[in-house]
C-alpha positions, 0 to 999 in steps of 0.5 A: 499499500505504501508503494502505491502511494509513494508518488504523494508528497511527504506530508501525505504519505505520512497520514496514509501510513497512519491510516495503514497502521491504524487499519492494522491495529484494528484487524489485530484487535479483531484477530485477538477478540475472536481467539479469546472470546469466541474460540475461548483460548487463554489470554495467557497462551503464547500465541495470545500474548504474541497477538497482544504484542502485535497490537501494541506494536501497531500503536506504537507505530501510529504514534511514531509517525502521526502528525499532531495536527492530524485531523479528521474532516470534522475536526477531531484529533486522530492522535487523541482518538488513537490514544483512547482507542489504545487505552480501551484495547489496554483495559480489555487486555486487563479484563481478560486477566481478571480470573488469572490467580498467578502472581505474574498475570495479576501484575501484568493485568495491573500493568495493562490497567496503568498503561491504559490510565496513562493513554487516556489521561493523555488523550483528555490533555489534548484538544478532542471533542467532548465525546472523546473526552468523555469516554476517556474519563468514563473508562478512567474511573472504571479502571481507577476503581478496580485498581483501588479494589486490588490495592485495598484487597492486597493490604488486607490480605498482607497487613498482618503478615509484614513488618510494621515499616513495610505496612506503613509503606504499603498504606502510604503507597494506597494513600498516594493512589487514592489522592490522585484518584480524588484529583480525577473525580474533582475534575470530572465535576467541573470538566465539560464532559457527558453528564453520564461520565459525571455520574460516579458511584458514591462508593468511590468515597469509601476508600478515603473514609476506610483509610482515615482510621489507619494508624500507619498513616500520617496526620497530614496526608489524612487531612489531605485526603478528607479535604479532597474527599469533601471537594469531590462531594461538593462538586458532585452536589453541584452536578445533581440537577444536571445528572438527575433532573427528576427532583425526587431523584436529585433530592434522594442523591443529595441525601447520599451525597450528605450522608458520605460527608457525615460519615467522613466527619464522624470517622475524623472525630473517632480518630481525633482529627477534627481539631487538626483540620483546617478551616478548608475542611469546615468550609467544604462540609458547609458547602456540601450541606448548603448545596444540598 
């Protein structure tokens, strides 16, 4: 195909290369899906792993040659679209490994999810349509939730069998990750994306609430986590009528948001954090209550 197109100028040929690599990636994705979902071949076999490597190589080729200003006829960024496609493909690879018990494949699954978040996050930083950004943010939220479950389950299973120093490091790593997730959730509330993409399950708040009593975590980071969570709940409350235009449903959701804020405050009181927190915490609490 490139030989046939060789009479085009360099810019046009470069764009044609991108299209050919994109077609190649789509074909390889279809082959992978056929092998795993129809023929039920294990995602850990050498042939499937090789196919995954081929898919990733095709996307790498796209990113190597694509022009940043290469757009579709309706002005959509091909680069951003390719990043979102790649992120969704990586999350699919991860999903097919969810039942694997071997540590090697558990780590591989996490690797795919983290790579997916990087690709989707990079797409959101670029100029792309609302639909593309909404799709990316929604998938990121889904992956963040799965990773939070994996990381909290890992601590629950290991905390009693490791030294205090190692345990402290595990909790610190989890807290750092929760802060990243909370930043993502706060941003969702104010970003121009589909209302469906802002409809985040309130159980995402429970990871922060559960971490507050942890004795191995410093008070400063606990307070930062609490403030972040309250900022997210405040942002979520401001979007409720957009997500649920029905007054009864909106009122019910307001109640659930306020319940989470109260639960967090009770937890802070139980561990003696209320007096240590700064004025920003009180402002966030009042804002959630007033909005509701």
